[in-house]
C-alpha positions in Angstrom: -29.7 -30.0 -14.8 -26.0 -30.3 -15.1 -24.1 -27.2 -14.0 -20.5 -26.6 -15.0 -18.6 -25.8 -11.9 -15.9 -23.2 -12.0 -12.5 -23.6 -10.5 -11.4 -20.6 -8.6 -8.6 -18.6 -10.3 -5.3 -18.5 -8.5 -4.4 -15.2 -6.9 -0.7 -14.6 -6.9 -0.1 -18.2 -6.1 3.6 -17.8 -6.3 3.6 -15.1 -3.6 4.2 -16.3 -0.1 0.9 -16.2 1.9 -1.2 -15.7 -1.2 -4.6 -17.3 -1.6 -4.2 -20.3 -3.8 -7.7 -20.0 -5.4 -7.4 -21.1 -8.9 -9.7 -20.8 -12.0 -9.2 -21.3 -15.5 -8.7 -19.0 -18.3 -7.6 -19.2 -21.8 -5.9 -16.9 -24.0 -5.6 -16.0 -27.5 -5.8 -12.7 -28.9 -4.8 -10.7 -31.8 -5.6 -7.2 -32.6 -6.6 -4.6 -30.2 -5.0 -1.2 -29.9 -1.4 -2.1 -29.2 -1.2 -5.3 -31.1 -2.0 -8.9 -30.2 -0.5 -12.3 -30.4 0.5 -11.5 -33.9 2.7 -8.6 -33.0 5.7 -10.6 -31.9 4.9 -10.5 -28.2 4.2 -6.7 -27.9 1.0 -7.2 -26.1 -2.6 -6.5 -27.0 -5.1 -3.9 -25.8 -4.3 -0.7 -24.0 -0.9 0.7 -23.1 -0.6 1.6 -19.4 -0.2 5.4 -20.1 -3.6 5.5 -21.7 -5.2 3.2 -19.1 -4.4 4.9 -15.8 -7.2 3.1 -13.9 -6.7 -0.4 -15.3 -10.2 -0.7 -16.6 -9.2 -1.4 -20.3 -8.2 -4.9 -21.3 -4.7 -6.0 -22.1 -1.2 -4.5 -21.6 0.3 -3.2 -24.8 4.0 -2.4 -25.3 5.3 1.2 -25.2 7.4 1.6 -28.3 7.4 5.2 -29.3 10.1 7.5 -27.9 7.4 9.9 -26.7 5.7 7.2 -24.7 9.0 5.9 -23.3 9.9 9.5 -22.2 6.6 9.8 -20.5 7.1 6.4 -18.9 10.5 7.6 -17.5 8.9 10.8 -16.2 6.3 8.8 -14.3 8.8 6.4 -12.8 11.1 9.3 -11.8 8.3 10.6 -9.6 8.5 7.5 -7.3 9.9 7.8 -3.8 12.3 5.2 -2.5 13.1 3.4 0.7 14.4 0.1 1.9 12.2 -2.9 2.4 10.9 -3.3 5.9 10.4 -6.6 7.7 7.8 -9.1 6.5 6.8 -9.7 10.2 3.1 -10.0 10.6 2.3 -10.4 6.9 -0.7 -12.6 6.1 -2.8 -12.7 2.9 -5.9 -12.2 5.1 -4.6 -8.8 6.2 -5.7 -7.6 2.7 -9.2 -9.2 3.0 -10.3 -12.5 1.6 -9.8 -13.3 -2.0 -11.7 -12.2 -4.1 -14.1 -9.9 -2.5 -16.6 -7.7 -4.3 -16.9 -5.3 -1.3 -13.5 -3.4 -1.4 -14.8 0.1 -1.8 -12.9 2.8 -3.6 -11.8 0.7 -6.6 -13.3 0.1 -10.1 -15.8 -2.7 -10.4 -16.5 -3.0 -6.7 -20.0 -4.0 -5.6 -21.1 -5.0 -9.1 -22.4 -8.4 -8.0 -19.3 -10.2 -9.3 -16.1 -11.1 -7.4 -12.8 -9.6 -8.4 -11.4 -12.8 -9.9 -14.3 -13.2 -12.4 -14.2 -9.4 -13.1 -10.6 -9.8 -14.2 -11.4 -12.8 -16.4 -14.3 -11.0 -18.1 -12.2 -7.8 -18.5 -9.1 -9.4 -20.1 -10.5 -12.5 -21.6 -11.8 -13.1 -25.1 -14.5 -15.6 -26.3 -15.6 -15.7 -22.6 -18.2 -18.4 -21.7 -20.1 -18.3 -18.4 -21.5 -21.0 -16.2 -25.1 -21.8 -17.1 -27.5 -19.2 -15.7 -24.7 -16.8 -14.7 -23.3 -13.6 -16.3 -20.4 -13.6 -13.8 -18.7 -17.0 -13.3 -16.3 -17.6 -16.2 -15.8 -21.2 -17.2 -14.0 -20.8 -20.5 -12.1 -18.0 -22.2 -9.1 -17.1 -24.3 -6.4 -14.9 -22.8 -3.3 -13.3 -24.2 -0.7 -13.3 -21.5 1.5 -10.1 -21.8 4.1 -11.6 -19.4 5.1 -14.4 -21.8 3.6 -13.3 -25.1 1.6 -16.5 -25.2 -1.9 -17.4 -26.1 -3.4 -19.7 -23.5 -6.5 -21.7 -24.6 -8.0 -22.5 -21.2 -10.0 -25.6 -20.5 -11.3 -26.5 -17.1 -8.8 -29.4 -16.8 -6.0 -26.8 -17.2 -7.2 -24.3 -14.6 -3.8 -23.6 -13.0 -2.4 -22.4 -16.3 -3.7 -18.9 -15.5 -3.4 -17.0 -12.3 -4.2 -13.4 -11.2 -1.0 -11.5 -10.5 -0.8 -8.6 -8.1 1.6 -6.4 -10.1 2.8 -4.9 -6.9 2.8 -8.0 -4.7 0.9 -7.8 -1.5 3.9 -8.9 0.7 6.1 -6.3 -1.1 3.5 -3.6 -0.3 3.4 -4.8 3.3 7.2 -4.3 3.6 6.9 -0.9 1.9 4.4 0.6 4.3 1.1 -1.3 3.9 1.6 -2.9 7.3 0.6 0.5 8.8 -2.3 1.2 6.4 -6.0 0.8 7.5 -7.4 -2.5 6.4 -9.7 -0.7 4.0 -6.8 0.6 2.0 -5.1 -2.9 1.9 -8.4 -4.4 0.6 -8.4 -1.8 -2.1 -4.9 -2.6 -3.2 -5.7 -6.3 -3.3 -8.8 -5.9 -5.5 -7.8 -2.9 -7.6 -7.9 -3.8 -11.3 -4.9 -1.4 -11.8 -2.9 -3.9 -9.7 -4.2 -7.1 -11.2 -3.5 -9.0 -14.4 -4.4 -12.6 -15.4 -1.2 -14.2 -16.6 0.5 -17.6 -17.1 0.6 -19.5 -13.9 4.3 -20.5 -14.2 5.3 -16.9 -14.7 3.4 -15.7 -11.7 4.8 -18.4 -9.6 8.3 -17.5 -10.6 7.7 -13.9 -9.7 6.6 -14.6 -6.1 6.9 -11.3 -4.2 9.7 -9.8 -6.2 10.1 -6.2 -7.3 11.3 -5.3 -10.7 15.0 -5.5 -9.8 14.6 -9.2 -9.1 11.9 -10.2 -11.6 10.6 -8.9 -14.9 8.3 -10.5 -17.4 10.0 -13.0 -19.7 8.5 -11.0 -22.7 11.1 -8.2 -23.0 8.8 -6.1 -25.2 6.4 -5.6 -22.4 8.9 -4.7 -19.7 8.6 -0.9 -19.9 4.8 -1.3 -19.8 5.1 -3.5 -16.7 7.4 -1.0 -15.1 4.9 1.8 -15.7 2.0 -0.3 -14.3 4.1 -1.1 -11.2 4.8 2.6 -10.9 1.2 3.6 -11.4 0.1 1.4 -8.5 2.9 2.7 -6.3 1.9 6.3 -7.0 -1.8 5.7 -6.6 -1.2 4.3 -3.1 1.6 6.7 -2.1 3.9 3.7 -1.8 7.7 3.9 -2.1 9.7 1.4 -4.0 13.3 0.3 -3.4 16.1 2.2 -5.0 17.1 -0.9 -6.9 13.6 -1.4 -8.2 13.3 2.2 -9.4 16.6 1.9 -11.3 15.5 -1.3 -12.9 12.2 0.3 -13.9 13.9 3.2 -15.5 16.2 0.9 -17.4 13.3 -0.9 -19.0 12.1 2.4 -20.5 15.5 3.5 -21.7 16.5 5.5 -18.7 
């Protein structure tokens, strides 16, 4: 019996020290609460303010003044400090990619690893390996970072990577070096901090904060800033002053 083998999905491949696992995903999407590929790049699915745990698919743009005001209020609640040294940072300090045993986060211990959980959550027209309800071998994905639909085939596996919204090495420099390993594993596998996106965009981001890198799709930048802030607040993690200012600017502050 022929079995379609899945290629592992890249986890923050652009980030120094990140696990280069790569798997394919495809994109495409229209519709959803917040628009889709037909809305001019505004994103599809749930906006971040209505999706505080990251368990709803997509990342929709925040366009109303009320939403943008609430976004600024959230970001203003962030504490700031300078980046510490990267000394000692290794991807393995956050557990192996992509474990299903990082307790304390959504979708943990459900019998499916984090990578495939993210593909199933955000993908459309998902197809699984024969005999599996976990391993994704084909799907469509709308990438909020670029506003592109990516129709994934196995031969184009590297076109989609899993981005850590708050990069792991960034978190290491902002205090995670002193966290217990269990908390670092949570951050690395928390769906709130993870988005499947175009591989080139993720590679360009590397371990940058919002002052140094923002999604090419300008319509989604406020939503990206909010998601970055939600992760920082959840993990009691400061951001740099420059990053906080950049985040506020994306939401009209």
